[in-house]
C-alpha angles and dihedrals in degrees: 000000000000089000090054092051092048091049093050089051092050090047092054091044094051094041096050091111096043090094118135094204119091126215097243093087092225120138119235127202117239119204130177119203136159087270094057145269120321126195118190088347092304126111112255126199120200112218115188140163139190131224125198099208093194091062094052125067111248092242089063100049096093092045093051092048092049089050089052091052091046087057089060099255116158097191137036124199118212120212120207120217118235088232093055097046 
């Protein structure tokens, strides 16, 4: 359980700049069509990754999340192990 909490903390810390919102406080329209997703009239691609924290040693969690961010990912999914649930 302690590993799960630590991993979630590192995930939040590493993903603090993964926000979609910008600081200009302007609303943007979002539309979905068969051609893709458009935000404010511009094409938007969702890049995401997933990290199975129980398969990575705790000392490498931050490194793996930073590498995911460096690849341009905007979101990271976390998978919980059956043993830790």
